[in-house]
N, CA, C, O and CB atoms as a CASP TS submission, in Angstrom:
PFRMAT TS
TARGET T0000
AUTHOR 0000-0000-0000
METHOD Language model
MODEL 1
PARENT N/A
ATOM      1  N   THR     1    -147.866  57.485  -2.637  1.00  0.00           N
ATOM      2  CA  THR     1    -147.537  58.275  -1.419  1.00  0.00           C
ATOM      3  C   THR     1    -146.385  57.611  -0.699  1.00  0.00           C
ATOM      4  O   THR     1    -145.882  56.563  -1.104  1.00  0.00           O
ATOM      5  CB  THR     1    -148.774  58.404  -0.459  1.00  0.00           C
ATOM      6  N   ASP     2    -145.998  58.236   0.348  1.00  0.00           N
ATOM      7  CA  ASP     2    -144.979  57.649   1.258  1.00  0.00           C
ATOM      8  C   ASP     2    -145.635  56.517   2.077  1.00  0.00           C
ATOM      9  O   ASP     2    -146.849  56.534   2.279  1.00  0.00           O
ATOM     10  CB  ASP     2    -144.367  58.762   2.229  1.00  0.00           C
ATOM     11  N   PRO     3    -144.866  55.565   2.534  1.00  0.00           N
ATOM     12  CA  PRO     3    -145.406  54.502   3.394  1.00  0.00           C
ATOM     13  C   PRO     3    -146.128  55.096   4.613  1.00  0.00           C
ATOM     14  O   PRO     3    -145.654  56.048   5.232  1.00  0.00           O
ATOM     15  CB  PRO     3    -144.269  53.557   3.857  1.00  0.00           C
ATOM     16  N   TYR     4    -147.255  54.525   4.929  1.00  0.00           N
ATOM     17  CA  TYR     4    -148.066  54.834   6.098  1.00  0.00           C
ATOM     18  C   TYR     4    -148.605  56.263   6.132  1.00  0.00           C
ATOM     19  O   TYR     4    -149.029  56.714   7.196  1.00  0.00           O
ATOM     20  CB  TYR     4    -147.267  54.588   7.321  1.00  0.00           C
ATOM     21  N   ALA     5    -148.607  56.983   5.034  1.00  0.00           N
ATOM     22  CA  ALA     5    -149.163  58.329   4.940  1.00  0.00           C
ATOM     23  C   ALA     5    -150.669  58.257   5.124  1.00  0.00           C
ATOM     24  O   ALA     5    -151.284  57.237   4.812  1.00  0.00           O
ATOM     25  CB  ALA     5    -148.805  58.989   3.582  1.00  0.00           C
ATOM     26  N   THR     6    -151.265  59.317   5.623  1.00  0.00           N
ATOM     27  CA  THR     6    -152.692  59.448   5.752  1.00  0.00           C
ATOM     28  C   THR     6    -153.190  60.159   4.506  1.00  0.00           C
ATOM     29  O   THR     6    -152.717  61.251   4.192  1.00  0.00           O
ATOM     30  CB  THR     6    -153.085  60.212   7.053  1.00  0.00           C
ATOM     31  N   VAL     7    -154.133  59.565   3.791  1.00  0.00           N
ATOM     32  CA  VAL     7    -154.645  60.140   2.563  1.00  0.00           C
ATOM     33  C   VAL     7    -156.138  60.476   2.748  1.00  0.00           C
ATOM     34  O   VAL     7    -156.926  59.640   3.189  1.00  0.00           O
ATOM     35  CB  VAL     7    -154.432  59.160   1.365  1.00  0.00           C
ATOM     36  N   THR     8    -156.500  61.710   2.403  1.00  0.00           N
ATOM     37  CA  THR     8    -157.911  62.111   2.425  1.00  0.00           C
ATOM     38  C   THR     8    -158.324  62.361   1.011  1.00  0.00           C
ATOM     39  O   THR     8    -157.719  63.162   0.298  1.00  0.00           O
ATOM     40  CB  THR     8    -158.156  63.373   3.311  1.00  0.00           C
ATOM     41  N   VAL     9    -159.394  61.647   0.595  1.00  0.00           N
ATOM     42  CA  VAL     9    -159.925  61.755  -0.737  1.00  0.00           C
ATOM     43  C   VAL     9    -161.255  62.462  -0.664  1.00  0.00           C
ATOM     44  O   VAL     9    -162.194  61.947  -0.055  1.00  0.00           O
ATOM     45  CB  VAL     9    -160.061  60.380  -1.398  1.00  0.00           C
ATOM     46  N   GLY    10    -161.363  63.648  -1.280  1.00  0.00           N
ATOM     47  CA  GLY    10    -162.591  64.448  -1.232  1.00  0.00           C
ATOM     48  C   GLY    10    -162.503  65.503  -0.135  1.00  0.00           C
ATOM     49  O   GLY    10    -161.458  65.680   0.489  1.00  0.00           O
ATOM     50  N   GLU    11    -163.595  66.189   0.086  1.00  0.00           N
ATOM     51  CA  GLU    11    -163.654  67.271   1.036  1.00  0.00           C
ATOM     52  C   GLU    11    -164.948  67.200   1.843  1.00  0.00           C
ATOM     53  O   GLU    11    -165.915  66.580   1.399  1.00  0.00           O
ATOM     54  CB  GLU    11    -163.536  68.612   0.322  1.00  0.00           C
ATOM     55  N   GLY    12    -164.979  67.807   2.985  1.00  0.00           N
ATOM     56  CA  GLY    12    -166.189  67.943   3.798  1.00  0.00           C
ATOM     57  C   GLY    12    -166.674  66.603   4.308  1.00  0.00           C
ATOM     58  O   GLY    12    -165.893  65.681   4.544  1.00  0.00           O
ATOM     59  N   VAL    13    -168.013  66.518   4.474  1.00  0.00           N
ATOM     60  CA  VAL    13    -168.591  65.277   5.011  1.00  0.00           C
ATOM     61  C   VAL    13    -168.444  64.086   4.138  1.00  0.00           C
ATOM     62  O   VAL    13    -168.497  62.957   4.627  1.00  0.00           O
ATOM     63  CB  VAL    13    -170.002  65.465   5.281  1.00  0.00           C
ATOM     64  N   ALA    14    -168.258  64.287   2.833  1.00  0.00           N
ATOM     65  CA  ALA    14    -168.089  63.166   1.876  1.00  0.00           C
ATOM     66  C   ALA    14    -166.637  62.654   1.805  1.00  0.00           C
ATOM     67  O   ALA    14    -166.347  61.701   1.082  1.00  0.00           O
ATOM     68  CB  ALA    14    -168.538  63.609   0.471  1.00  0.00           C
ATOM     69  N   ALA    15    -165.742  63.286   2.551  1.00  0.00           N
ATOM     70  CA  ALA    15    -164.304  62.914   2.473  1.00  0.00           C
ATOM     71  C   ALA    15    -164.107  61.514   3.078  1.00  0.00           C
ATOM     72  O   ALA    15    -164.742  61.127   4.059  1.00  0.00           O
ATOM     73  CB  ALA    15    -163.398  63.976   3.232  1.00  0.00           C
ATOM     74  N   VAL    16    -163.170  60.766   2.418  1.00  0.00           N
ATOM     75  CA  VAL    16    -162.787  59.455   2.897  1.00  0.00           C
ATOM     76  C   VAL    16    -161.332  59.489   3.295  1.00  0.00           C
ATOM     77  O   VAL    16    -160.480  59.911   2.514  1.00  0.00           O
ATOM     78  CB  VAL    16    -163.042  58.375   1.835  1.00  0.00           C
ATOM     79  N   ARG    17    -161.041  59.048   4.504  1.00  0.00           N
ATOM     80  CA  ARG    17    -159.636  59.042   5.008  1.00  0.00           C
ATOM     81  C   ARG    17    -159.167  57.603   5.095  1.00  0.00           C
ATOM     82  O   ARG    17    -159.841  56.748   5.669  1.00  0.00           O
ATOM     83  CB  ARG    17    -159.513  59.749   6.423  1.00  0.00           C
ATOM     84  N   VAL    18    -157.957  57.338   4.495  1.00  0.00           N
ATOM     85  CA  VAL    18    -157.347  55.991   4.556  1.00  0.00           C
ATOM     86  C   VAL    18    -155.889  56.152   4.828  1.00  0.00           C
ATOM     87  O   VAL    18    -155.345  57.253   4.749  1.00  0.00           O
ATOM     88  CB  VAL    18    -157.568  55.185   3.241  1.00  0.00           C
ATOM     89  N   ARG    19    -155.226  55.010   5.165  1.00  0.00           N
ATOM     90  CA  ARG    19    -153.799  55.057   5.439  1.00  0.00           C
ATOM     91  C   ARG    19    -153.100  54.193   4.374  1.00  0.00           C
ATOM     92  O   ARG    19    -153.538  53.082   4.075  1.00  0.00           O
ATOM     93  CB  ARG    19    -153.475  54.553   6.909  1.00  0.00           C
ATOM     94  N   ALA    20    -152.052  54.707   3.833  1.00  0.00           N
ATOM     95  CA  ALA    20    -151.286  53.977   2.842  1.00  0.00           C
ATOM     96  C   ALA    20    -150.552  52.808   3.501  1.00  0.00           C
ATOM     97  O   ALA    20    -150.229  52.850   4.688  1.00  0.00           O
ATOM     98  CB  ALA    20    -150.293  54.913   2.133  1.00  0.00           C
ATOM     99  N   ASP    21    -150.304  51.797   2.730  1.00  0.00           N
ATOM    100  CA  ASP    21    -149.587  50.586   3.251  1.00  0.00           C
ATOM    101  C   ASP    21    -148.081  50.840   3.283  1.00  0.00           C
ATOM    102  O   ASP    21    -147.633  51.961   3.041  1.00  0.00           O
ATOM    103  CB  ASP    21    -149.895  49.316   2.361  1.00  0.00           C
ATOM    104  N   ARG    22    -147.328  49.836   3.570  1.00  0.00           N
ATOM    105  CA  ARG    22    -145.894  50.001   3.745  1.00  0.00           C
ATOM    106  C   ARG    22    -145.155  50.364   2.395  1.00  0.00           C
ATOM    107  O   ARG    22    -144.020  50.839   2.384  1.00  0.00           O
ATOM    108  CB  ARG    22    -145.311  48.695   4.342  1.00  0.00           C
ATOM    109  N   ASP    23    -145.878  50.107   1.283  1.00  0.00           N
ATOM    110  CA  ASP    23    -145.355  50.464  -0.015  1.00  0.00           C
ATOM    111  C   ASP    23    -145.860  51.797  -0.529  1.00  0.00           C
ATOM    112  O   ASP    23    -145.512  52.215  -1.633  1.00  0.00           O
ATOM    113  CB  ASP    23    -145.686  49.407  -0.986  1.00  0.00           C
ATOM    114  N   GLY    24    -146.688  52.471   0.278  1.00  0.00           N
ATOM    115  CA  GLY    24    -147.231  53.752  -0.128  1.00  0.00           C
ATOM    116  C   GLY    24    -148.497  53.650  -0.953  1.00  0.00           C
ATOM    117  O   GLY    24    -148.977  54.665  -1.456  1.00  0.00           O
ATOM    118  N   ARG    25    -149.052  52.460  -1.108  1.00  0.00           N
ATOM    119  CA  ARG    25    -150.285  52.276  -1.916  1.00  0.00           C
ATOM    120  C   ARG    25    -151.493  52.432  -0.989  1.00  0.00           C
ATOM    121  O   ARG    25    -151.432  52.163   0.211  1.00  0.00           O
ATOM    122  CB  ARG    25    -150.307  50.852  -2.635  1.00  0.00           C
ATOM    123  N   PHE    26    -152.570  52.868  -1.588  1.00  0.00           N
ATOM    124  CA  PHE    26    -153.832  53.052  -0.877  1.00  0.00           C
ATOM    125  C   PHE    26    -154.988  52.882  -1.864  1.00  0.00           C
ATOM    126  O   PHE    26    -154.813  52.973  -3.079  1.00  0.00           O
ATOM    127  CB  PHE    26    -153.890  54.453  -0.188  1.00  0.00           C
ATOM    128  N   SER    27    -156.168  52.635  -1.307  1.00  0.00           N
ATOM    129  CA  SER    27    -157.404  52.635  -2.106  1.00  0.00           C
ATOM    130  C   SER    27    -158.487  53.219  -1.238  1.00  0.00           C
ATOM    131  O   SER    27    -158.464  53.120  -0.011  1.00  0.00           O
ATOM    132  CB  SER    27    -157.794  51.189  -2.609  1.00  0.00           C
ATOM    133  N   ALA    28    -159.437  53.832  -1.916  1.00  0.00           N
ATOM    134  CA  ALA    28    -160.590  54.426  -1.233  1.00  0.00           C
ATOM    135  C   ALA    28    -161.780  54.427  -2.183  1.00  0.00           C
ATOM    136  O   ALA    28    -161.646  54.685  -3.379  1.00  0.00           O
ATOM    137  CB  ALA    28    -160.271  55.874  -0.744  1.00  0.00           C
ATOM    138  N   LYS    29    -162.969  54.127  -1.607  1.00  0.00           N
ATOM    139  CA  LYS    29    -164.174  54.112  -2.409  1.00  0.00           C
ATOM    140  C   LYS    29    -164.853  55.455  -2.190  1.00  0.00           C
ATOM    141  O   LYS    29    -165.108  55.858  -1.055  1.00  0.00           O
ATOM    142  CB  LYS    29    -165.116  52.906  -2.034  1.00  0.00           C
ATOM    143  N   VAL    30    -165.151  56.161  -3.317  1.00  0.00           N
ATOM    144  CA  VAL    30    -165.813  57.431  -3.252  1.00  0.00           C
ATOM    145  C   VAL    30    -166.940  57.429  -4.298  1.00  0.00           C
ATOM    146  O   VAL    30    -166.852  56.761  -5.328  1.00  0.00           O
ATOM    147  CB  VAL    30    -164.806  58.600  -3.486  1.00  0.00           C
ATOM    148  N   GLU    31    -167.996  58.193  -4.004  1.00  0.00           N
ATOM    149  CA  GLU    31    -169.091  58.272  -4.949  1.00  0.00           C
ATOM    150  C   GLU    31    -168.722  59.325  -6.002  1.00  0.00           C
ATOM    151  O   GLU    31    -168.228  60.403  -5.670  1.00  0.00           O
ATOM    152  CB  GLU    31    -170.444  58.622  -4.228  1.00  0.00           C
ATOM    153  N   LEU    32    -168.969  58.997  -7.263  1.00  0.00           N
ATOM    154  CA  LEU    32    -168.723  59.878  -8.358  1.00  0.00           C
ATOM    155  C   LEU    32    -170.018  60.172  -9.102  1.00  0.00           C
ATOM    156  O   LEU    32    -170.848  59.278  -9.265  1.00  0.00           O
ATOM    157  CB  LEU    32    -167.690  59.287  -9.285  1.00  0.00           C
ATOM    158  N   ALA    33    -170.198  61.364  -9.539  1.00  0.00           N
ATOM    159  CA  ALA    33    -171.336  61.771 -10.390  1.00  0.00           C
ATOM    160  C   ALA    33    -171.022  61.366 -11.825  1.00  0.00           C
ATOM    161  O   ALA    33    -169.854  61.201 -12.179  1.00  0.00           O
ATOM    162  CB  ALA    33    -171.611  63.329 -10.293  1.00  0.00           C
ATOM    163  N   GLU    34    -172.041  61.205 -12.646  1.00  0.00           N
ATOM    164  CA  GLU    34    -171.824  60.918 -14.041  1.00  0.00           C
ATOM    165  C   GLU    34    -171.093  62.097 -14.674  1.00  0.00           C
ATOM    166  O   GLU    34    -171.457  63.249 -14.436  1.00  0.00           O
ATOM    167  CB  GLU    34    -173.160  60.631 -14.763  1.00  0.00           C
ATOM    168  N   GLY    35    -170.087  61.829 -15.462  1.00  0.00           N
ATOM    169  CA  GLY    35    -169.342  62.891 -16.191  1.00  0.00           C
ATOM    170  C   GLY    35    -168.036  63.167 -15.445  1.00  0.00           C
ATOM    171  O   GLY    35    -167.474  62.285 -14.796  1.00  0.00           O
ATOM    172  N   VAL    36    -167.567  64.415 -15.553  1.00  0.00           N
ATOM    173  CA  VAL    36    -166.258  64.809 -14.986  1.00  0.00           C
ATOM    174  C   VAL    36    -166.462  65.158 -13.496  1.00  0.00           C
ATOM    175  O   VAL    36    -167.398  65.861 -13.115  1.00  0.00           O
ATOM    176  CB  VAL    36    -165.631  66.049 -15.783  1.00  0.00           C
ATOM    177  N   ASN    37    -165.546  64.634 -12.687  1.00  0.00           N
ATOM    178  CA  ASN    37    -165.539  64.895 -11.229  1.00  0.00           C
ATOM    179  C   ASN    37    -164.152  65.430 -10.908  1.00  0.00           C
ATOM    180  O   ASN    37    -163.156  64.911 -11.412  1.00  0.00           O
ATOM    181  CB  ASN    37    -165.879  63.577 -10.367  1.00  0.00           C
ATOM    182  N   GLU    38    -164.076  66.455 -10.080  1.00  0.00           N
ATOM    183  CA  GLU    38    -162.826  66.944  -9.533  1.00  0.00           C
ATOM    184  C   GLU    38    -162.713  66.472  -8.101  1.00  0.00           C
ATOM    185  O   GLU    38    -163.561  66.815  -7.277  1.00  0.00           O
ATOM    186  CB  GLU    38    -162.736  68.484  -9.620  1.00  0.00           C
ATOM    187  N   ILE    39    -161.707  65.708  -7.782  1.00  0.00           N
ATOM    188  CA  ILE    39    -161.525  65.115  -6.480  1.00  0.00           C
ATOM    189  C   ILE    39    -160.256  65.674  -5.863  1.00  0.00           C
ATOM    190  O   ILE    39    -159.195  65.625  -6.485  1.00  0.00           O
ATOM    191  CB  ILE    39    -161.470  63.578  -6.572  1.00  0.00           C
ATOM    192  N   LYS    40    -160.347  66.208  -4.644  1.00  0.00           N
ATOM    193  CA  LYS    40    -159.179  66.737  -3.959  1.00  0.00           C
ATOM    194  C   LYS    40    -158.539  65.588  -3.224  1.00  0.00           C
ATOM    195  O   LYS    40    -159.224  64.850  -2.515  1.00  0.00           O
ATOM    196  CB  LYS    40    -159.547  67.904  -2.987  1.00  0.00           C
ATOM    197  N   LEU    41    -157.216  65.414  -3.379  1.00  0.00           N
ATOM    198  CA  LEU    41    -156.425  64.428  -2.662  1.00  0.00           C
ATOM    199  C   LEU    41    -155.475  65.196  -1.755  1.00  0.00           C
ATOM    200  O   LEU    41    -154.722  66.055  -2.214  1.00  0.00           O
ATOM    201  CB  LEU    41    -155.647  63.475  -3.645  1.00  0.00           C
ATOM    202  N   SER    42    -155.517  64.876  -0.445  1.00  0.00           N
ATOM    203  CA  SER    42    -154.614  65.473   0.537  1.00  0.00           C
ATOM    204  C   SER    42    -153.867  64.339   1.227  1.00  0.00           C
ATOM    205  O   SER    42    -154.442  63.330   1.638  1.00  0.00           O
ATOM    206  CB  SER    42    -155.393  66.361   1.578  1.00  0.00           C
ATOM    207  N   VAL    43    -152.551  64.554   1.336  1.00  0.00           N
ATOM    208  CA  VAL    43    -151.700  63.541   1.957  1.00  0.00           C
ATOM    209  C   VAL    43    -150.893  64.184   3.096  1.00  0.00           C
ATOM    210  O   VAL    43    -150.390  65.303   2.987  1.00  0.00           O
ATOM    211  CB  VAL    43    -150.748  62.890   0.898  1.00  0.00           C
ATOM    212  N   ARG    44    -150.798  63.434   4.171  1.00  0.00           N
ATOM    213  CA  ARG    44    -149.954  63.861   5.300  1.00  0.00           C
ATOM    214  C   ARG    44    -149.062  62.661   5.604  1.00  0.00           C
ATOM    215  O   ARG    44    -149.554  61.577   5.919  1.00  0.00           O
ATOM    216  CB  ARG    44    -150.824  64.314   6.589  1.00  0.00           C
ATOM    217  N   ASP    45    -147.742  62.860   5.507  1.00  0.00           N
ATOM    218  CA  ASP    45    -146.833  61.742   5.819  1.00  0.00           C
ATOM    219  C   ASP    45    -146.560  61.641   7.280  1.00  0.00           C
ATOM    220  O   ASP    45    -147.047  62.468   8.051  1.00  0.00           O
ATOM    221  CB  ASP    45    -145.531  61.884   5.083  1.00  0.00           C
ATOM    222  N   VAL    46    -145.792  60.650   7.700  1.00  0.00           N
ATOM    223  CA  VAL    46    -145.562  60.400   9.101  1.00  0.00           C
ATOM    224  C   VAL    46    -144.730  61.483   9.794  1.00  0.00           C
ATOM    225  O   VAL    46    -144.682  61.557  11.022  1.00  0.00           O
ATOM    226  CB  VAL    46    -144.896  59.085   9.256  1.00  0.00           C
ATOM    227  N   MET    47    -144.077  62.320   8.984  1.00  0.00           N
ATOM    228  CA  MET    47    -143.315  63.452   9.536  1.00  0.00           C
ATOM    229  C   MET    47    -144.179  64.716   9.656  1.00  0.00           C
ATOM    230  O   MET    47    -143.704  65.744  10.140  1.00  0.00           O
ATOM    231  CB  MET    47    -142.087  63.743   8.653  1.00  0.00           C
ATOM    232  N   GLY    48    -145.442  64.645   9.220  1.00  0.00           N
ATOM    233  CA  GLY    48    -146.385  65.790   9.334  1.00  0.00           C
ATOM    234  C   GLY    48    -146.421  66.682   8.149  1.00  0.00           C
ATOM    235  O   GLY    48    -147.147  67.677   8.150  1.00  0.00           O
ATOM    236  N   ARG    49    -145.646  66.362   7.106  1.00  0.00           N
ATOM    237  CA  ARG    49    -145.668  67.177   5.864  1.00  0.00           C
ATOM    238  C   ARG    49    -146.982  66.936   5.139  1.00  0.00           C
ATOM    239  O   ARG    49    -147.495  65.817   5.121  1.00  0.00           O
ATOM    240  CB  ARG    49    -144.452  66.828   4.922  1.00  0.00           C
ATOM    241  N   LYS    50    -147.528  68.004   4.537  1.00  0.00           N
ATOM    242  CA  LYS    50    -148.840  67.913   3.806  1.00  0.00           C
ATOM    243  C   LYS    50    -148.658  68.339   2.367  1.00  0.00           C
ATOM    244  O   LYS    50    -147.842  69.198   2.035  1.00  0.00           O
ATOM    245  CB  LYS    50    -149.941  68.807   4.485  1.00  0.00           C
ATOM    246  N   LYS    51    -149.434  67.717   1.550  1.00  0.00           N
ATOM    247  CA  LYS    51    -149.509  68.100   0.128  1.00  0.00           C
ATOM    248  C   LYS    51    -150.905  67.765  -0.381  1.00  0.00           C
ATOM    249  O   LYS    51    -151.482  66.740  -0.018  1.00  0.00           O
ATOM    250  CB  LYS    51    -148.406  67.364  -0.732  1.00  0.00           C
ATOM    251  N   SER    52    -151.453  68.667  -1.249  1.00  0.00           N
ATOM    252  CA  SER    52    -152.757  68.426  -1.818  1.00  0.00           C
ATOM    253  C   SER    52    -152.720  68.701  -3.330  1.00  0.00           C
ATOM    254  O   SER    52    -151.921  69.498  -3.824  1.00  0.00           O
ATOM    255  CB  SER    52    -153.822  69.302  -1.119  1.00  0.00           C
ATOM    256  N   GLN    53    -153.603  68.019  -4.025  1.00  0.00           N
ATOM    257  CA  GLN    53    -153.826  68.281  -5.435  1.00  0.00           C
ATOM    258  C   GLN    53    -155.195  67.863  -5.812  1.00  0.00           C
ATOM    259  O   GLN    53    -155.831  67.064  -5.123  1.00  0.00           O
ATOM    260  CB  GLN    53    -152.811  67.579  -6.296  1.00  0.00           C
ATOM    261  N   VAL    54    -155.675  68.418  -6.945  1.00  0.00           N
ATOM    262  CA  VAL    54    -156.987  68.097  -7.449  1.00  0.00           C
ATOM    263  C   VAL    54    -156.805  67.201  -8.657  1.00  0.00           C
ATOM    264  O   VAL    54    -156.049  67.521  -9.574  1.00  0.00           O
ATOM    265  CB  VAL    54    -157.794  69.377  -7.801  1.00  0.00           C
ATOM    266  N   GLN    55    -157.511  66.065  -8.650  1.00  0.00           N
ATOM    267  CA  GLN    55    -157.457  65.104  -9.766  1.00  0.00           C
ATOM    268  C   GLN    55    -158.823  65.078 -10.448  1.00  0.00           C
ATOM    269  O   GLN    55    -159.867  65.041  -9.797  1.00  0.00           O
ATOM    270  CB  GLN    55    -157.052  63.663  -9.267  1.00  0.00           C
ATOM    271  N   ARG    56    -158.780  65.098 -11.758  1.00  0.00           N
ATOM    272  CA  ARG    56    -160.053  65.028 -12.517  1.00  0.00           C
ATOM    273  C   ARG    56    -160.285  63.563 -12.939  1.00  0.00           C
ATOM    274  O   ARG    56    -159.399  62.907 -13.487  1.00  0.00           O
ATOM    275  CB  ARG    56    -160.021  65.991 -13.799  1.00  0.00           C
ATOM    276  N   LEU    57    -161.485  63.085 -12.668  1.00  0.00           N
ATOM    277  CA  LEU    57    -161.876  61.719 -13.027  1.00  0.00           C
ATOM    278  C   LEU    57    -163.138  61.812 -13.850  1.00  0.00           C
ATOM    279  O   LEU    57    -163.992  62.669 -13.618  1.00  0.00           O
ATOM    280  CB  LEU    57    -162.092  60.815 -11.760  1.00  0.00           C
ATOM    281  N   HIS    58    -163.245  60.905 -14.830  1.00  0.00           N
ATOM    282  CA  HIS    58    -164.446  60.848 -15.677  1.00  0.00           C
ATOM    283  C   HIS    58    -165.174  59.583 -15.470  1.00  0.00           C
ATOM    284  O   HIS    58    -164.613  58.507 -15.675  1.00  0.00           O
ATOM    285  CB  HIS    58    -164.104  60.994 -17.131  1.00  0.00           C
ATOM    286  N   ARG    59    -166.427  59.663 -15.063  1.00  0.00           N
ATOM    287  CA  ARG    59    -167.284  58.472 -14.872  1.00  0.00           C
ATOM    288  C   ARG    59    -168.261  58.359 -16.045  1.00  0.00           C
ATOM    289  O   ARG    59    -169.009  59.292 -16.339  1.00  0.00           O
ATOM    290  CB  ARG    59    -168.069  58.552 -13.506  1.00  0.00           C
ATOM    291  N   ASP    60    -168.241  57.198 -16.709  1.00  0.00           N
ATOM    292  CA  ASP    60    -169.117  56.946 -17.800  1.00  0.00           C
ATOM    293  C   ASP    60    -169.716  55.532 -17.544  1.00  0.00           C
ATOM    294  O   ASP    60    -169.116  54.520 -17.907  1.00  0.00           O
ATOM    295  CB  ASP    60    -168.355  57.057 -19.192  1.00  0.00           C
ATOM    296  N   SER    61    -170.856  55.496 -16.938  1.00  0.00           N
ATOM    297  CA  SER    61    -171.431  54.190 -16.568  1.00  0.00           C
ATOM    298  C   SER    61    -172.546  53.777 -17.533  1.00  0.00           C
ATOM    299  O   SER    61    -173.206  52.766 -17.295  1.00  0.00           O
ATOM    300  CB  SER    61    -171.977  54.236 -15.127  1.00  0.00           C
ATOM    301  N   LYS    62    -172.770  54.517 -18.595  1.00  0.00           N
ATOM    302  CA  LYS    62    -173.790  54.158 -19.566  1.00  0.00           C
ATOM    303  C   LYS    62    -173.254  53.225 -20.650  1.00  0.00           C
ATOM    304  O   LYS    62    -172.207  53.464 -21.253  1.00  0.00           O
ATOM    305  CB  LYS    62    -174.358  55.406 -20.199  1.00  0.00           C
ATOM    306  N   ALA    63    -173.997  52.177 -20.867  1.00  0.00           N
ATOM    307  CA  ALA    63    -173.545  51.210 -21.890  1.00  0.00           C
ATOM    308  C   ALA    63    -173.691  51.843 -23.268  1.00  0.00           C
ATOM    309  O   ALA    63    -174.610  52.630 -23.498  1.00  0.00           O
ATOM    310  CB  ALA    63    -174.363  49.869 -21.809  1.00  0.00           C
ATOM    311  N   PRO    64    -172.794  51.505 -24.181  1.00  0.00           N
ATOM    312  CA  PRO    64    -172.934  52.045 -25.574  1.00  0.00           C
ATOM    313  C   PRO    64    -174.193  51.450 -26.232  1.00  0.00           C
ATOM    314  O   PRO    64    -174.605  50.329 -25.933  1.00  0.00           O
ATOM    315  CB  PRO    64    -171.642  51.705 -26.453  1.00  0.00           C
ATOM    316  N   THR    65    -174.772  52.225 -27.119  1.00  0.00           N
ATOM    317  CA  THR    65    -175.959  51.765 -27.857  1.00  0.00           C
ATOM    318  C   THR    65    -175.532  51.198 -29.224  1.00  0.00           C
ATOM    319  O   THR    65    -174.597  51.690 -29.857  1.00  0.00           O
ATOM    320  CB  THR    65    -176.988  52.940 -28.044  1.00  0.00           C
ATOM    321  N   MET    66    -176.230  50.174 -29.643  1.00  0.00           N
ATOM    322  CA  MET    66    -176.001  49.563 -30.942  1.00  0.00           C
ATOM    323  C   MET    66    -177.195  49.840 -31.835  1.00  0.00           C
ATOM    324  O   MET    66    -178.323  49.524 -31.457  1.00  0.00           O
ATOM    325  CB  MET    66    -175.754  48.041 -30.808  1.00  0.00           C
ATOM    326  N   LYS    67    -176.987  50.415 -32.995  1.00  0.00           N
ATOM    327  CA  LYS    67    -178.100  50.671 -33.901  1.00  0.00           C
ATOM    328  C   LYS    67    -178.463  49.469 -34.757  1.00  0.00           C
ATOM    329  O   LYS    67    -179.632  49.219 -35.051  1.00  0.00           O
ATOM    330  CB  LYS    67    -177.774  51.831 -34.786  1.00  0.00           C
ATOM    331  N   ALA    68    -177.402  48.711 -35.161  1.00  0.00           N
ATOM    332  CA  ALA    68    -177.656  47.524 -35.954  1.00  0.00           C
ATOM    333  C   ALA    68    -176.482  46.587 -35.782  1.00  0.00           C
ATOM    334  O   ALA    68    -175.359  47.035 -35.546  1.00  0.00           O
ATOM    335  CB  ALA    68    -177.884  47.873 -37.448  1.00  0.00           C
ATOM    336  N   ALA    69    -176.718  45.322 -35.894  1.00  0.00           N
ATOM    337  CA  ALA    69    -175.648  44.345 -35.763  1.00  0.00           C
ATOM    338  C   ALA    69    -175.931  43.185 -36.737  1.00  0.00           C
ATOM    339  O   ALA    69    -177.078  42.868 -37.054  1.00  0.00           O
ATOM    340  CB  ALA    69    -175.530  43.832 -34.277  1.00  0.00           C
ATOM    341  N   GLU    70    -174.874  42.597 -37.173  1.00  0.00           N
ATOM    342  CA  GLU    70    -174.999  41.442 -38.096  1.00  0.00           C
ATOM    343  C   GLU    70    -174.101  40.345 -37.507  1.00  0.00           C
ATOM    344  O   GLU    70    -172.935  40.586 -37.193  1.00  0.00           O
ATOM    345  CB  GLU    70    -174.568  41.820 -39.621  1.00  0.00           C
ATOM    346  N   VAL    71    -174.657  39.150 -37.364  1.00  0.00           N
ATOM    347  CA  VAL    71    -173.877  38.013 -36.877  1.00  0.00           C
ATOM    348  C   VAL    71    -173.641  37.095 -38.073  1.00  0.00           C
ATOM    349  O   VAL    71    -174.576  36.713 -38.778  1.00  0.00           O
ATOM    350  CB  VAL    71    -174.614  37.253 -35.693  1.00  0.00           C
ATOM    351  N   VAL    72    -172.371  36.750 -38.287  1.00  0.00           N
ATOM    352  CA  VAL    72    -171.986  35.858 -39.388  1.00  0.00           C
ATOM    353  C   VAL    72    -171.394  34.620 -38.789  1.00  0.00           C
ATOM    354  O   VAL    72    -170.356  34.698 -38.132  1.00  0.00           O
ATOM    355  CB  VAL    72    -170.982  36.535 -40.367  1.00  0.00           C
ATOM    356  N   TRP    73    -172.012  33.468 -38.987  1.00  0.00           N
ATOM    357  CA  TRP    73    -171.473  32.216 -38.463  1.00  0.00           C
ATOM    358  C   TRP    73    -170.561  31.549 -39.486  1.00  0.00           C
ATOM    359  O   TRP    73    -170.950  31.328 -40.633  1.00  0.00           O
ATOM    360  CB  TRP    73    -172.608  31.266 -38.068  1.00  0.00           C
ATOM    361  N   GLU    74    -169.396  31.244 -39.072  1.00  0.00           N
ATOM    362  CA  GLU    74    -168.476  30.580 -39.965  1.00  0.00           C
ATOM    363  C   GLU    74    -168.744  29.101 -39.987  1.00  0.00           C
ATOM    364  O   GLU    74    -169.132  28.537 -38.964  1.00  0.00           O
ATOM    365  CB  GLU    74    -167.047  30.851 -39.564  1.00  0.00           C
ATOM    366  N   PRO    75    -168.544  28.416 -41.173  1.00  0.00           N
ATOM    367  CA  PRO    75    -168.834  26.972 -41.197  1.00  0.00           C
ATOM    368  C   PRO    75    -167.854  26.140 -40.384  1.00  0.00           C
ATOM    369  O   PRO    75    -167.986  24.917 -40.322  1.00  0.00           O
ATOM    370  CB  PRO    75    -168.834  26.478 -42.615  1.00  0.00           C
TER
END
């Protein structure tokens, strides 16, 4: 984003609003459901211009399963 822009991640009561730093970088913690999530990002720069887009994120927090494993120790 532009420096010091206001960024809103999500919509409604679950929305998180943060301000970008002087380099335009920002971070926000949001809750994601397992699987595909569509997150709306809205940005307003210091001049009042607005832009929004929907970003798709995939959350996979389940560990892979192993059916069999073999350990070979080298001498």
